[in-house]
Backbone bond lengths (Angstrom), bond angles and torsions (degrees), N, CA, C in turn:
res aa  C-N    CA-C-N  psi(-1)  N-CA   C-N-CA  omega(-1)  CA-C   N-CA-C  phi
1 M - - - 1.416 - - 1.454 111.21 -
2 G 1.371 114.37 131.11 1.489 116.58 -177.44 1.607 107.41 -78.78
3 W 1.397 106.44 172.84 1.492 110.05 -169.77 1.511 109.96 -75.73
4 K 1.428 115.39 -28.13 1.452 118.62 -179.80 1.596 102.14 -68.22
5 T 1.201 116.14 -48.24 1.567 115.51 -177.68 1.463 109.99 -55.17
6 W 1.199 116.36 -43.28 1.562 119.40 -174.36 1.588 109.11 -71.58
7 L 1.413 115.89 -35.74 1.401 112.98 170.47 1.502 122.77 -64.86
8 L 1.349 111.46 -30.86 1.441 122.61 177.14 1.441 110.67 -69.87
9 E 1.406 119.64 -44.64 1.377 120.21 -178.90 1.567 112.20 -71.87
10 K 1.512 114.53 -36.03 1.382 115.80 171.49 1.620 117.43 -56.71
11 A 1.418 109.13 -39.81 1.442 117.73 -178.95 1.513 110.37 -65.17
12 D 1.347 118.51 -39.33 1.490 123.74 -178.98 1.481 109.27 -61.85
13 T 1.297 118.21 -33.91 1.480 121.99 -179.25 1.456 119.79 -88.61
14 Q 1.363 115.19 -18.70 1.484 121.44 -178.29 1.386 116.36 -117.81
15 L 1.456 117.45 -36.71 1.426 112.58 -174.93 1.473 116.54 -109.11
16 Y 1.342 118.49 -14.11 1.495 118.41 -177.60 1.533 120.52 -121.74
17 T 1.399 110.38 30.24 1.469 116.79 179.87 1.431 111.88 -97.69
18 D 1.380 121.21 3.56 1.452 119.53 179.44 1.360 118.64 -122.21
19 G 1.249 129.58 -153.05 1.482 127.16 -151.76 1.535 115.13 -100.78
20 M 1.251 124.37 -14.76 1.385 125.25 178.76 1.421 115.13 -88.46
21 R 1.319 126.95 104.80 1.418 126.52 -152.31 1.626 108.67 -127.07
22 P 1.339 117.10 108.51 1.526 117.59 174.58 1.545 103.18 -75.97
23 V 1.264 111.57 133.93 1.498 117.71 179.23 1.522 113.42 -135.25
24 Q 1.292 120.73 142.67 1.419 125.13 178.60 1.650 113.65 -114.50
25 Y 1.215 117.14 -12.64 1.445 123.22 -174.88 1.368 111.01 -133.70
26 W 1.415 118.12 153.88 1.337 125.71 176.84 1.580 111.73 -80.80
27 D 1.346 110.85 -43.09 1.399 120.97 -178.86 1.555 116.75 -151.67
28 I 1.274 117.33 125.43 1.387 124.20 173.91 1.582 104.11 -136.17
29 S 1.315 116.92 164.44 1.476 117.24 -165.70 1.558 113.74 -59.47
30 S 1.390 120.19 -33.54 1.446 119.18 -174.11 1.490 107.60 -147.77
31 W 1.400 114.24 154.52 1.432 115.84 177.46 1.631 111.79 -66.56
32 N 1.362 115.49 -43.37 1.429 118.89 -175.78 1.436 112.32 -97.27
33 E 1.224 121.81 -2.97 1.542 119.04 -178.00 1.590 108.53 -131.43
34 P 1.393 114.05 88.76 1.447 121.91 -173.70 1.656 104.54 -64.03
35 S 1.248 110.05 152.64 1.395 121.84 174.68 1.444 115.95 -67.51
36 K 1.232 117.42 163.01 1.526 119.51 -175.04 1.527 108.21 -58.16
37 N 1.376 119.53 -39.93 1.423 122.24 -178.86 1.414 110.16 -61.69
38 T 1.439 120.42 -43.91 1.319 123.30 174.64 1.536 114.08 -46.82
39 L 1.313 114.27 -58.89 1.540 128.27 -177.14 1.499 107.07 -55.63
40 D 1.293 120.49 -35.04 1.505 124.43 -174.63 1.605 104.24 -72.70
41 R 1.343 119.66 -34.64 1.452 122.50 -172.94 1.551 112.75 -83.87
42 L 1.400 119.14 -27.83 1.469 120.46 -171.41 1.508 106.62 -127.13
43 P 1.261 119.97 149.62 1.496 121.84 172.07 1.619 108.47 -69.51
44 D 1.238 114.76 157.38 1.494 119.67 -175.84 1.366 120.24 -64.11
45 Y 1.446 118.98 -6.72 1.435 125.48 178.82 1.561 107.70 -98.82
46 C 1.259 115.61 3.86 1.478 116.52 176.49 1.534 106.40 -103.85
47 H 1.322 113.49 147.97 1.499 120.31 169.97 1.387 112.70 -109.19
48 S 1.446 112.29 124.04 1.451 114.31 173.58 1.505 103.42 -129.19
49 W 1.340 112.57 134.88 1.561 113.00 -169.00 1.562 103.34 -130.95
50 S 1.378 114.49 175.68 1.489 120.86 177.37 1.508 106.14 -130.46
51 V 1.427 109.14 161.39 1.358 115.79 -173.64 1.463 112.66 -74.78
52 M 1.473 111.94 -41.87 1.485 107.69 178.19 1.553 114.58 -73.37
53 G 1.356 119.10 -25.85 1.528 120.26 169.71 1.471 112.51 -57.60
54 R 1.319 114.49 -36.04 1.565 115.02 -174.33 1.568 106.26 -77.59
55 L 1.279 118.13 -32.56 1.509 122.51 -178.12 1.573 103.43 -70.58
56 R 1.207 120.32 -40.87 1.530 121.61 177.07 1.596 109.82 -60.54
57 E 1.306 112.43 -40.95 1.431 116.28 -178.45 1.510 112.96 -74.29
58 R 1.312 117.47 -35.46 1.479 117.10 175.61 1.439 112.10 -64.70
59 Y 1.410 119.05 -34.16 1.499 120.93 175.83 1.577 112.26 -60.59
60 R 1.231 112.77 -38.34 1.577 121.77 -179.16 1.424 111.36 -73.20
61 I 1.293 127.34 -39.91 1.448 127.29 -176.87 1.520 114.72 -100.60
62 N 1.238 120.52 -9.36 1.519 119.58 177.80 1.421 106.94 -130.45
63 D 1.364 116.40 117.79 1.417 126.99 179.47 1.457 112.77 -106.33
64 A 1.330 116.51 21.08 1.437 121.63 163.44 1.432 120.76 -106.73
65 S 1.292 126.84 150.37 1.452 123.85 -169.57 1.586 99.40 -84.14
66 T 1.390 107.39 167.22 1.596 117.02 -175.40 1.534 103.57 -96.54
67 T 1.312 119.97 -11.46 1.538 114.08 164.06 1.462 111.81 -124.98
68 Q 1.328 115.81 169.68 1.494 117.30 -177.27 1.499 117.17 -83.05
69 S 1.346 117.36 -24.31 1.391 123.68 -175.17 1.451 118.13 -121.24
70 G 1.464 116.58 -5.29 1.438 118.55 -171.55 1.526 108.63 -91.73
71 P 1.421 120.97 -171.94 1.389 122.77 174.82 1.409 113.45 -53.75
72 K 1.390 119.65 152.02 1.456 120.68 -166.40 1.438 106.86 -70.57
73 W 1.377 125.34 -36.50 1.481 123.80 179.23 1.500 105.64 -112.07
74 E 1.254 116.08 90.11 1.492 127.18 172.20 1.436 106.89 -145.42
75 T 1.312 119.06 135.52 1.394 127.34 169.50 1.524 112.85 -141.40
76 I 1.456 112.29 -173.02 1.532 111.12 173.90 1.526 106.59 -123.61
77 V 1.278 113.54 159.49 1.529 124.19 175.18 1.542 103.89 -112.16
78 V 1.378 116.83 118.64 1.419 127.15 169.53 1.429 115.73 -107.52
79 L 1.427 110.72 115.05 1.581 105.60 177.10 1.530 108.81 -112.44
80 A 1.179 118.95 133.73 1.581 128.30 176.89 1.365 106.82 -99.53
81 F 1.468 120.65 100.79 1.336 122.87 172.25 1.559 109.90 -89.09
82 I 1.311 110.84 100.72 1.552 116.75 -172.56 1.506 108.61 -136.67
83 T 1.347 119.68 129.22 1.277 128.54 177.48 1.555 110.12 -114.41
84 Q 1.308 120.76 159.39 1.518 119.39 178.84 1.630 111.65 -82.73
85 P 1.301 114.23 152.00 1.575 128.13 -14.43 1.339 112.64 -78.98
86 A 1.332 120.21 157.71 1.526 120.87 178.39 1.547 104.14 -157.32
87 D 1.286 112.10 150.78 1.519 120.15 177.78 1.508 104.92 -63.19
88 A 1.237 122.26 -40.74 1.447 125.51 -168.89 1.576 107.08 -63.63
89 L 1.299 119.23 -41.08 1.441 126.96 -178.11 1.532 111.12 -57.94
90 E 1.610 109.52 -45.81 1.487 113.54 174.55 1.390 115.36 -60.37
91 L 1.346 118.02 -41.83 1.375 122.22 178.22 1.562 112.27 -63.13
92 L 1.392 120.06 -38.84 1.376 126.05 -175.08 1.628 102.61 -70.15
93 A 1.343 120.10 -44.84 1.485 122.30 177.51 1.601 112.90 -47.52
94 G 1.382 110.93 -48.06 1.442 117.43 -174.24 1.488 114.59 -90.78
95 N 1.250 119.70 -18.35 1.576 126.43 -178.71 1.427 118.97 -123.21
96 G 1.315 117.51 12.43 1.405 123.33 -169.28 1.541 110.44 -63.66
97 V 1.397 117.62 -44.99 1.394 124.63 -177.08 1.658 106.12 -55.57
98 V 1.284 111.95 -56.07 1.487 109.97 179.67 1.464 117.99 -66.90
99 L 1.347 122.65 -28.50 1.401 122.92 175.54 1.573 108.96 -69.22
100 N 1.286 114.14 -38.69 1.463 122.43 175.95 1.623 109.03 -53.90
101 L 1.237 115.62 -52.56 1.377 117.77 179.38 1.487 117.89 -62.73
102 R 1.282 112.79 -34.14 1.532 125.81 -170.78 1.542 106.40 -71.93
103 S 1.249 123.23 -34.73 1.462 128.39 -174.25 1.471 110.08 -106.00
104 G 1.259 124.17 -25.26 1.495 127.65 -161.92 1.547 115.69 -51.55
105 N 1.189 114.51 -47.83 1.557 118.97 -173.34 1.453 115.38 -77.15
106 R 1.435 118.14 -9.10 1.394 117.51 -172.28 1.627 110.90 -128.34
107 W 1.138 121.66 -25.31 1.498 123.36 -179.96 1.570 107.98 -170.17
108 D 1.341 113.76 179.81 1.485 121.11 -172.02 1.487 110.78 -134.22
109 V 1.348 118.24 150.47 1.374 125.48 164.13 1.424 113.23 -107.09
110 F 1.342 123.49 117.25 1.424 129.57 -171.02 1.574 105.98 -99.61
111 F 1.407 115.93 133.24 1.401 122.02 -179.39 1.531 108.55 -112.51
112 P 1.285 121.48 94.71 1.365 126.28 -175.32 1.609 110.84 -62.52
113 G 1.386 110.21 134.85 1.522 117.37 174.99 1.503 110.21 96.73
114 Y 1.468 118.42 -11.29 1.420 115.74 -176.02 1.568 114.32 -103.89
115 F 1.277 118.43 161.47 1.530 120.43 174.26 1.458 104.32 -147.02
116 Q 1.428 116.15 162.70 1.397 126.82 177.73 1.493 110.93 -113.88
117 T 1.382 122.41 157.60 1.315 128.96 -178.78 1.612 108.15 -135.02
118 V 1.482 115.29 158.29 1.252 118.75 179.35 1.605 106.71 -120.78
119 S 1.502 110.97 10.83 1.448 117.59 -178.24 1.480 108.91 -102.07
120 S 1.288 119.77 149.37 1.376 123.91 170.99 1.613 116.23 -96.84
121 E 1.349 112.51 6.61 1.507 115.50 -173.63 1.558 97.46 -93.37
122 H 1.365 115.77 118.12 1.468 118.70 -174.87 1.454 107.37 -97.22
123 N 1.233 130.89 1.62 1.400 130.70 -165.28 1.670 109.18 -104.74
124 V 1.319 117.26 10.96 1.584 120.66 -165.31 1.562 98.77 -124.67
125 F 1.275 124.99 5.99 1.442 110.85 -175.17 1.511 114.29 -88.55
126 L 1.350 117.82 168.03 1.400 120.69 -173.08 1.667 110.69 -56.20
127 P 1.253 115.96 150.46 1.402 118.72 172.85 1.706 105.79 -63.39
128 G 1.335 112.04 143.76 1.348 118.42 -176.43 1.451 118.56 84.47
129 S 1.316 119.59 -4.74 1.411 128.36 -176.28 1.732 107.16 -98.31
130 T 1.288 113.42 122.86 1.382 118.64 -176.79 1.519 116.23 -117.74
131 P 1.358 122.34 144.98 1.370 117.29 173.39 1.507 114.61 -65.31
132 V 1.376 121.62 150.25 1.438 124.27 -172.40 1.579 112.62 -97.07
133 G 1.417 117.64 -43.97 1.436 120.58 -173.87 1.357 117.39 -179.08
134 D 1.410 116.83 -146.03 1.480 121.88 -175.13 1.435 105.00 -129.00
135 G 1.430 117.35 -176.40 1.445 125.18 169.26 1.633 99.84 68.79
136 F 1.319 114.84 -134.35 1.385 124.12 -179.38 1.578 113.79 -52.32
137 L 1.371 111.73 -35.98 1.553 117.60 -177.58 1.530 112.02 -86.04
138 S 1.240 118.75 0.82 1.469 117.86 -177.97 1.489 123.88 -49.53
139 N 1.451 110.62 -27.32 1.477 117.83 173.05 1.488 115.97 -109.76
140 W 1.479 117.25 18.79 1.282 122.15 -177.68 1.617 109.09 -98.02
141 Y 1.296 116.07 141.33 1.643 120.91 -179.91 1.511 105.34 -128.40
142 F 1.310 117.80 152.28 1.451 126.15 179.26 1.495 110.22 -119.28
143 N 1.386 115.01 131.67 1.438 120.48 174.84 1.655 107.44 -117.95
144 A 1.328 113.08 113.60 1.435 116.65 -171.47 1.690 111.27 -68.00
145 K 1.326 108.68 -29.39 1.544 113.06 178.80 1.586 104.57 -66.44
146 D 1.362 121.78 -45.84 1.392 117.31 -173.28 1.552 110.10 -70.04
147 F 1.251 112.17 -32.41 1.537 118.68 176.86 1.427 109.12 -54.50
148 D 1.392 120.17 -52.68 1.438 125.11 -170.99 1.602 105.28 -76.90
149 T 1.226 123.42 -25.60 1.466 122.81 169.12 1.463 112.92 -59.92
150 M 1.234 110.24 -49.47 1.521 120.39 178.84 1.590 112.15 -57.66
151 R 1.329 105.14 -53.46 1.613 111.98 176.26 1.410 113.41 -47.28
152 R 1.433 114.78 -56.61 1.376 118.60 -173.55 1.554 112.53 -62.51
153 R 1.355 116.06 -39.96 1.483 119.52 179.26 1.497 113.73 -59.17
154 V 1.397 116.16 -48.29 1.403 121.12 -178.78 1.479 111.99 -62.91
155 E 1.339 121.22 -41.12 1.353 129.49 -178.48 1.687 105.41 -60.36
156 R 1.353 113.37 -46.66 1.393 117.52 178.71 1.523 114.37 -64.50
157 M 1.376 114.77 -47.84 1.399 119.33 -177.87 1.562 112.74 -61.80
158 S 1.258 113.36 -32.47 1.434 122.72 -179.24 1.558 116.94 -80.18
159 R 1.406 112.75 -4.06 1.467 130.34 -176.18 1.618 106.82 47.47
160 G 1.300 112.80 53.99 1.423 117.64 174.91 1.573 120.12 79.78
161 R 1.324 112.32 -6.01 1.426 113.74 178.10 1.546 115.48 -62.84
162 F 1.285 111.59 -34.66 1.478 124.87 170.53 1.526 110.96 -101.20
163 V 1.454 113.52 127.44 1.410 118.14 165.52 1.504 115.23 -138.39
164 Y 1.266 115.73 122.52 1.444 119.08 -175.33 1.565 108.32 -77.81
165 D 1.393 110.79 135.52 1.476 113.21 -173.06 1.532 112.06 -115.99
166 G 1.416 118.02 9.89 1.453 119.60 173.91 1.560 109.33 97.42
167 R 1.295 124.81 -5.72 1.501 122.86 174.08 1.546 103.41 -97.91
168 P 1.345 112.92 160.36 1.512 122.02 176.00 1.544 105.66 -57.56
169 T 1.230 118.30 118.96 1.499 121.30 -171.61 1.441 110.77 -129.21
170 I 1.424 113.53 139.53 1.413 119.89 172.77 1.587 107.46 -106.60
171 M 1.327 121.26 129.42 1.452 128.52 -179.82 1.455 109.08 -114.82
172 V 1.349 125.95 124.59 1.420 126.89 177.02 1.463 110.21 -121.09
173 V 1.404 113.78 138.41 1.456 119.26 177.67 1.510 112.56 -146.10
174 R 1.289 126.95 146.69 1.504 125.45 -179.63 1.546 106.71 -76.55
175 A 1.274 110.17 156.76 1.531 118.20 178.75 1.581 101.71 -141.40
176 T 1.310 118.31 130.61 1.456 127.16 176.12 1.523 111.19 -121.13
177 Y 1.404 115.57 160.19 1.361 114.64 -177.60 1.672 108.67 -122.32
178 D 1.358 118.24 154.47 1.404 119.86 169.97 1.496 108.48 -85.08
179 D 1.416 111.97 -173.94 1.448 119.42 -176.60 1.455 111.49 -63.34
180 Y 1.419 118.43 -20.51 1.570 118.24 -172.71 1.491 106.70 -103.41
181 G 1.308 120.85 11.67 1.541 123.85 -179.49 1.348 111.24 79.42
182 E 1.304 129.06 12.87 1.512 126.85 175.26 1.557 103.58 -78.88
183 P 1.335 115.88 124.86 1.513 123.25 174.30 1.540 113.03 -78.73
184 S 1.348 116.13 151.09 1.280 125.22 171.85 1.589 112.22 -138.75
185 I 1.298 116.04 150.63 1.587 116.01 -172.46 1.456 98.87 -107.47
186 D 1.388 107.87 139.14 1.430 122.05 172.20 1.677 110.27 -91.59
187 W 1.329 118.60 78.47 1.401 121.76 -173.63 1.465 110.38 -57.26
188 S 1.279 124.98 -26.10 1.512 125.96 -178.91 1.561 111.61 -67.03
189 S 1.317 115.86 -16.65 1.481 117.47 -179.89 1.572 112.75 -99.76
190 V 1.283 115.18 8.62 1.509 117.30 -174.12 1.596 106.88 -64.52
191 A 1.282 115.26 141.84 1.420 123.77 179.59 1.574 106.36 -146.48
192 F 1.368 116.98 150.76 1.485 114.86 -179.80 1.589 105.93 -166.61
193 G 1.340 108.93 167.22 1.505 118.64 -177.34 1.449 107.67 178.86
194 P 1.344 113.45 160.24 1.515 121.25 -177.10 1.449 118.92 -79.74
195 L 1.333 115.87 136.55 1.433 123.74 179.47 1.589 105.46 -71.64
196 S 1.344 113.54 157.32 1.461 121.77 170.36 1.473 108.03 -52.68
197 D 1.392 119.90 130.93 1.423 125.07 178.81 1.521 108.72 -157.77
198 R 1.404 114.52 114.80 1.434 114.12 177.81 1.510 117.89 -60.35
199 R 1.354 114.16 -33.14 1.488 112.60 178.75 1.534 117.00 -66.28
200 H 1.311 116.17 -22.30 1.413 123.73 -177.75 1.527 107.24 -102.97
201 G 1.379 122.91 -2.69 1.411 120.12 -178.24 1.456 120.73 64.90
202 V 1.486 109.80 26.06 1.426 111.30 176.46 1.516 116.00 -114.06
203 E 1.436 111.87 138.42 1.460 116.67 179.63 1.543 106.48 -122.44
204 T 1.275 115.59 104.65 1.429 126.82 174.17 1.507 110.41 -122.38
205 L 1.467 113.76 -102.02 1.406 118.62 176.13 1.588 101.23 -130.10
206 S 1.326 107.86 155.05 1.517 119.59 167.70 1.536 114.00 -75.98
207 L 1.204 117.10 166.60 1.473 121.14 177.78 1.537 105.53 -65.57
208 N 1.355 118.06 -42.98 1.468 122.40 177.13 1.564 112.13 -53.48
209 E 1.418 112.31 -45.69 1.468 115.07 -178.08 1.467 112.34 -66.80
210 V 1.296 114.94 -36.19 1.425 124.66 -178.35 1.517 108.20 -56.81
211 V 1.353 114.64 -54.49 1.499 123.15 -174.11 1.477 105.54 -64.04
212 Y 1.299 125.36 -48.67 1.470 128.38 -172.85 1.617 106.12 -67.76
213 R 1.273 117.21 -47.98 1.478 117.16 -175.34 1.545 113.67 -64.59
214 I 1.346 119.68 -40.23 1.475 124.84 177.03 1.575 107.88 -65.66
215 S 1.339 114.99 -47.93 1.437 114.66 177.24 1.556 114.53 -57.86
216 V 1.267 117.64 -38.60 1.504 118.37 -179.77 1.422 109.52 -72.39
217 D 1.337 124.63 -34.20 1.354 127.86 176.58 1.566 114.60 -60.29
218 L 1.376 112.70 -52.12 1.461 121.05 177.74 1.472 112.94 -62.99
219 E 1.440 116.57 -41.96 1.447 119.98 175.60 1.432 121.15 -58.42
220 R 1.399 110.07 -41.46 1.438 113.74 177.06 1.357 114.20 -91.48
221 G 1.267 122.49 7.02 1.557 117.12 178.24 1.475 117.82 63.80
222 N 1.347 118.43 28.37 1.363 120.35 -172.93 1.601 117.48 -66.05
223 E 1.352 114.05 -20.05 1.427 122.98 -179.58 1.556 114.38 58.41
224 D 1.380 112.57 28.23 1.377 118.86 -179.55 1.530 109.36 -66.42
225 P 1.232 123.87 129.29 1.509 124.79 179.88 1.457 107.04 -72.60
226 N 1.202 124.56 -14.72 1.491 120.95 176.76 1.553 115.62 -110.44
227 W 1.459 105.55 16.62 1.579 113.52 173.43 1.562 112.03 54.61
228 G 1.291 118.86 19.77 1.468 118.02 179.16 1.544 113.16 82.53
229 I 1.209 118.53 5.12 1.595 123.97 -177.76 1.427 110.73 -122.36
230 S 1.386 121.17 38.01 1.378 122.33 177.07 1.611 121.06 -54.87
231 E 1.426 111.61 -36.07 1.398 116.62 -178.14 1.602 112.54 -62.15
232 L 1.355 113.39 -22.91 1.435 122.97 179.43 1.497 112.02 -90.16
233 L 1.253 119.28 -43.16 1.447 127.84 -174.44 1.628 108.25 -73.55
234 D 1.324 114.90 -32.13 1.385 122.35 -176.37 1.544 112.14 -90.83
235 Y 1.321 119.99 -3.18 1.398 122.45 -172.29 1.496 114.94 -54.02
236 N 1.409 113.77 -59.08 1.416 120.01 178.87 1.433 117.44 -52.78
237 R 1.420 117.30 -35.39 1.415 117.55 176.89 1.392 117.42 -72.51
238 R 1.406 115.85 -31.00 1.482 123.26 176.22 1.552 111.53 -65.16
239 V 1.306 107.61 -47.73 1.478 115.73 -177.89 1.498 117.67 -62.93
240 N 1.354 110.58 -39.94 1.501 121.16 -179.79 1.450 110.66 -129.27
241 L 1.354 114.59 62.16 1.478 123.67 177.39 1.549 115.46 -57.01
242 P 1.393 121.84 111.51 1.478 118.33 178.70 1.523 109.20 -77.29
243 A 1.371 116.15 154.40 1.366 121.71 171.93 1.525 111.79 -74.66
244 R 1.356 114.01 140.46 1.502 116.43 179.58 1.560 107.21 -142.66
245 S 1.297 113.73 153.92 1.390 123.89 -179.90 1.549 112.38 -68.71
246 A 1.519 116.08 157.02 1.379 119.86 176.73 1.594 106.66 -62.51
247 A 1.252 116.93 -39.17 1.548 118.77 -178.92 1.500 108.55 -57.86
248 T 1.271 121.15 -40.74 1.508 120.53 -178.08 1.548 110.90 -68.54
249 D 1.367 110.57 -37.05 1.419 114.69 175.67 1.462 112.78 -58.41
250 T 1.369 116.09 -43.95 1.466 126.35 -178.03 1.496 111.95 -55.97
251 V 1.413 106.28 -50.33 1.579 113.52 -175.90 1.475 109.37 -59.20
252 I 1.359 117.59 -49.29 1.432 121.27 -176.35 1.582 113.44 -61.81
253 A 1.243 112.06 -39.70 1.509 122.37 175.02 1.413 112.68 -58.32
254 V 1.358 116.37 -49.28 1.459 123.89 -179.83 1.602 112.25 -63.44
255 A 1.313 113.31 -36.55 1.457 113.88 178.43 1.461 120.01 -58.51
256 G 1.418 109.78 -49.52 1.396 119.77 174.10 1.522 116.45 73.57
257 G 1.299 118.33 151.61 1.422 123.82 168.50 1.563 113.60 61.00
258 T 1.212 114.94 -142.60 1.501 121.97 -170.60 1.600 109.17 -65.22
259 L 1.408 112.01 -43.68 1.508 115.14 173.58 1.525 111.19 -51.73
260 A 1.313 115.19 -49.35 1.559 117.67 -175.64 1.504 110.14 -59.71
261 T 1.468 117.48 -43.64 1.447 119.24 175.36 1.532 111.56 -58.73
262 W 1.284 118.44 -45.40 1.534 113.43 -178.01 1.362 113.16 -76.14
263 L 1.222 121.96 -28.11 1.470 127.13 174.09 1.636 111.50 -62.17
264 G 1.370 110.25 -43.89 1.430 117.18 177.74 1.578 112.68 -62.54
265 R 1.359 110.70 -44.44 1.542 116.20 169.53 1.474 116.31 -50.66
266 M 1.336 113.31 -51.76 1.558 119.81 -172.62 1.512 101.62 -66.28
267 L 1.250 121.65 -29.42 1.539 118.22 -176.41 1.659 113.94 -94.52
268 G 1.323 107.32 11.76 1.401 119.01 -179.66 1.504 115.87 66.45
269 M 1.412 115.85 19.03 1.423 119.44 179.45 1.501 116.30 -96.31
270 N 1.335 121.81 -12.60 1.437 127.99 -178.61 1.464 112.31 -126.33
């Protein structure tokens, strides 16, 4: 066994088994077996993963549901669209190990545009890839092109329901599985909002709060349509509240619960 192979296998068991996930692709064939195009782009000591590949892997290794009372194979996808500098990255650098453990056995936070490495040779990375920070992020790197590619793809797949505005943003969407373990994304459920960040003058929830609140909501089976983070998901609506008719208010009020929340989002009110 070569040293690079040993490092990768060690990384798989020690560094990459929990919930904070750098991701550069929406879909490649497998979580642990990158496609040929992936290998062509990154050296073999770098890990580049995909959202759908991780969902397939989660189905294979985890036979418990992510909620207590929902469908057996249902989870959520959380994307953290964050570029440097950002308060959320500072928190992740200092608290990443804790956040990893808090979310790891139930769901994941994906960070588009980032990848990890098990090599200490910093002079061989791809052009345009820059180191992120220290602590938990000491082996994380960022590629602006990959970030923008993921942004455009998610905006397109969501059919404009999600639009990234440049602020550190959390996007949440439901994912379900068929009988064969193939995941699909329910884009009608997409919701998003900005993280607290002093540079953008936003006060909603920190990355720490988001991870803990979603974890509590899923563990308790609360079936909260806002996954416990309504302050963040409702921020844009509160700041720029559109006018709506009394008839619309009545329809949403009568619907109630999760249906009301999703109806409000589809109408642009939540």
